[in-house]
C-alpha positions in Angstrom: 46.7 -98.0 -27.3 43.6 -96.6 -25.2 41.5 -93.7 -27.3 39.3 -91.6 -25.0 36.3 -89.8 -26.2 33.8 -87.5 -24.6 30.0 -87.6 -24.5 28.0 -85.7 -26.7 25.2 -83.5 -25.3 22.4 -85.8 -27.2 21.0 -88.8 -26.0 19.2 -91.5 -27.7 17.0 -93.3 -26.1 15.6 -95.9 -29.0 16.4 -99.4 -28.3 19.0 -101.0 -30.0 20.1 -104.4 -29.1 23.7 -104.5 -28.2 26.1 -107.5 -29.9 27.4 -108.3 -26.6 26.6 -108.1 -23.0 26.5 -104.9 -21.3 28.7 -104.0 -18.0 28.9 -102.0 -15.2 30.8 -98.6 -14.8 33.7 -98.9 -12.5 33.1 -95.6 -10.6 29.1 -95.9 -9.9 29.9 -95.0 -6.3 30.7 -91.8 -7.2 28.3 -91.7 -9.6 25.4 -92.3 -7.0 26.5 -89.2 -5.2 26.4 -86.7 -7.9 23.4 -88.3 -8.7 21.8 -87.8 -5.0 22.7 -84.3 -5.3 21.2 -83.4 -8.7 18.0 -84.6 -7.4 17.7 -81.7 -5.1 17.6 -79.2 -7.8 14.4 -78.2 -9.1 13.9 -77.4 -12.6 14.3 -73.7 -12.4 17.8 -74.6 -10.4 18.7 -77.0 -13.3 18.1 -74.6 -15.9 19.8 -71.9 -14.2 23.3 -74.6 -13.4 23.3 -76.2 -17.1 22.2 -73.0 -18.9 19.4 -74.9 -20.7 16.0 -74.4 -21.9 12.7 -74.8 -19.6 11.9 -77.9 -21.4 15.5 -79.4 -20.8 15.5 -78.6 -17.3 12.3 -80.8 -17.0 13.2 -83.4 -19.0 16.5 -83.6 -17.3 14.8 -83.2 -13.7 12.5 -85.9 -14.3 15.5 -88.3 -15.1 17.4 -86.9 -12.0 14.2 -88.4 -10.1 14.4 -91.8 -12.0 18.3 -92.4 -12.1 18.5 -94.8 -9.3 16.0 -97.2 -10.1 16.1 -96.3 -14.1 15.2 -99.0 -16.4 15.7 -97.9 -19.9 19.6 -98.1 -19.0 21.8 -98.4 -22.3 25.0 -99.1 -23.0 27.1 -95.8 -23.2 28.5 -96.1 -26.8 25.0 -96.4 -28.3 23.5 -93.9 -26.1 25.1 -90.8 -27.1 24.2 -89.9 -31.3 26.4 -86.6 -31.0 28.9 -85.6 -34.4 31.7 -87.9 -33.0 29.0 -91.1 -32.3 27.5 -90.5 -35.6 31.5 -91.3 -36.9 32.2 -94.1 -34.5 28.6 -95.5 -35.6 28.9 -98.0 -32.7 25.4 -99.7 -33.5 27.0 -101.3 -37.1 29.9 -102.8 -35.4 29.9 -106.4 -35.1 30.7 -108.4 -31.5 34.2 -108.6 -32.4 34.4 -104.7 -33.2 32.7 -104.0 -29.7 34.9 -106.3 -27.7 38.2 -104.5 -29.1 36.5 -101.4 -28.2 35.6 -102.6 -24.7 39.4 -103.1 -24.1 40.8 -99.9 -26.1 38.2 -97.2 -25.8 37.3 -95.1 -23.1 34.6 -92.4 -22.3 34.9 -89.6 -20.2 31.8 -88.6 -18.7 30.9 -85.8 -16.0 28.2 -88.1 -14.2 30.3 -91.4 -14.4 33.8 -90.4 -14.8 35.1 -92.9 -17.2 33.0 -95.6 -19.1 33.9 -98.3 -21.0 31.6 -98.6 -24.2 29.2 -101.2 -22.9 28.9 -100.1 -19.7 25.0 -99.5 -19.0 23.9 -95.5 -18.2 20.9 -94.0 -17.3 19.9 -90.8 -19.6 21.0 -87.9 -18.2 23.0 -84.5 -18.5 25.8 -83.4 -16.6 28.4 -81.6 -18.8 32.1 -81.7 -17.4 32.1 -78.2 -16.9 29.3 -77.8 -14.9 29.9 -76.0 -11.5 28.1 -78.4 -9.3 29.2 -77.9 -5.7 29.6 -81.1 -3.6 31.0 -79.8 -0.8 34.4 -79.9 1.0 36.1 -77.4 -1.4 35.1 -79.7 -4.6 33.4 -76.3 -6.6 33.1 -78.6 -9.6 32.9 -81.4 -11.3 37.1 -81.6 -12.0 37.6 -80.9 -8.0 35.3 -83.8 -7.4 36.6 -86.2 -9.6 40.4 -85.3 -8.6 42.7 -88.0 -9.4 40.2 -91.1 -10.2 39.5 -90.3 -13.7 43.2 -90.6 -14.1 43.5 -93.9 -12.0 41.2 -95.3 -13.9 42.8 -94.8 -17.2 46.0 -95.7 -15.7 44.6 -98.9 -14.6 43.4 -99.5 -18.2 46.8 -98.9 -19.6 48.3 -101.5 -16.8 45.6 -104.2 -17.9 46.6 -103.8 -21.5 50.2 -103.6 -21.4 50.2 -100.2 -23.1 51.5 -96.8 -22.9 50.3 -94.6 -25.1 47.0 -92.8 -25.0 45.0 -91.3 -28.0 43.2 -88.1 -26.9 40.2 -87.6 -28.7 38.0 -86.0 -26.6 36.8 -81.9 -26.2 39.4 -79.6 -24.3 36.2 -79.8 -22.0 36.5 -82.8 -21.0 40.5 -83.9 -21.1 40.6 -81.2 -18.1 39.5 -83.7 -16.3 42.8 -86.2 -17.1 45.8 -84.9 -15.0 48.4 -85.6 -17.7 51.5 -85.4 -14.7 49.9 -88.4 -13.1 49.0 -90.2 -16.4 51.7 -92.9 -17.1 51.2 -92.6 -20.9 52.5 -90.8 -23.9 49.3 -88.8 -25.2 48.6 -88.0 -28.9 46.0 -85.7 -29.4 45.2 -85.9 -33.6 44.3 -82.1 -35.0 41.8 -82.3 -37.6 42.1 -79.1 -40.3 40.8 -78.0 -43.4 43.0 -76.7 -46.1 41.3 -73.1 -47.4 42.3 -70.1 -49.5 43.1 -68.6 -46.3 45.3 -71.8 -44.9 44.6 -74.2 -42.5 41.3 -73.9 -40.5 39.4 -76.1 -38.0 35.8 -76.6 -38.4 34.5 -78.2 -35.1 31.7 -80.4 -36.8 34.1 -81.9 -39.1 36.7 -82.5 -36.4 33.9 -84.0 -33.8 33.0 -86.5 -36.8 36.7 -87.4 -37.4 37.5 -88.0 -33.7 34.5 -90.7 -33.8 35.5 -91.6 -37.3 39.2 -92.2 -36.2 38.3 -94.4 -33.1 36.0 -96.5 -35.9 38.7 -96.7 -38.3 41.4 -98.1 -35.2 38.7 -100.5 -33.8 38.2 -102.2 -37.7 41.8 -102.6 -37.9 42.3 -103.6 -34.5 44.9 -101.4 -34.5 47.2 -101.2 -30.9 50.4 -99.3 -32.2 50.2 -95.5 -32.5 52.6 -95.1 -35.8 49.3 -97.3 -37.7 47.2 -93.9 -37.1 49.2 -92.1 -39.8 47.6 -93.8 -42.0 44.4 -93.0 -41.9 42.8 -91.7 -44.5 38.9 -91.4 -44.2 37.0 -88.8 -45.9 40.2 -87.5 -47.7 42.0 -86.8 -44.5 46.1 -87.8 -44.6 48.9 -87.4 -42.1 50.8 -84.2 -42.2 54.6 -84.8 -41.2 55.2 -81.0 -41.4 52.9 -79.0 -38.5 52.9 -82.3 -36.4 54.4 -83.0 -32.9 55.4 -85.7 -30.7 52.2 -85.0 -28.8 49.9 -83.1 -31.6 49.3 -85.2 -34.7 48.1 -82.9 -37.6 45.5 -84.5 -40.1 44.2 -82.3 -43.3 42.3 -82.4 -46.0 
C-alpha cells in the first residue's frame, strides 16, 4: 500500500535531527517555477492571494525571497506540525520506521507536488487550493500540476509493486490526483464519532486519526489493505456496515 497525506498550514522550524539521511524532492524543477513566481509577490499581494494576516504575509514574503538558497531545510515529515502530524509523531519513529515510511508514505504539496517523508524542504506556505496563476491557461495549482502528481504516485506504486492507495489527505489536496489516471484502487478511511444524534465527523479528531493511522501502519509494516480493518487507536474500530469498497468507516 501507498499512503498519502496532505501538509498542515503550520510549519515547525525547530531543529530535529533525522534518524536517516534526507533526500531531494522529485519535482524540484517545477517547485522552482512556483517559487520564482511567488518571489514577485509583495507582502500585500500575498496577503490577498492567500487570505492571511499582514504578519504571515511578511513572514512568507521573506521565506519566498530566501527559498532558493534556504539553509534551514528539513525533512518534510518533520517540518509540519498540524493535527495529522501530531498523530503521526514522526520524530519518535526509529530509523526502520522512517525507512518504511520513505517507501510507503507520500505527502501532497502545493509547492512540491509530491514528497517522500525525508525529502528536504524549505519553510513555505502554498496551499493546494491557492489560485496562483502560472500562465498558459494554468489558472491555479491544480492546472499547474496537471498529471504530474498522479504520474509520480503511479511511479511509486510501480516501484513497490502495489495496487492500493490509502487516501488520508484532505479533499483540497486529493483533488490534485486524477483518479482516472491512477493505477490503483483508492481506499479513503473516514473517522466519525457516535453521538446521541448519530454519527458525526469532528474535523480535528479526523485529522489526528489520519496521521495516527499512518503511524499505526508504519509500526506494523502493513502492506495489505485488509490489515487496516484492525485499526483500534483511540477507541476507533472498523464498521463493516456503513463502509463501501472505496470508503471505509471507523467510529468510536
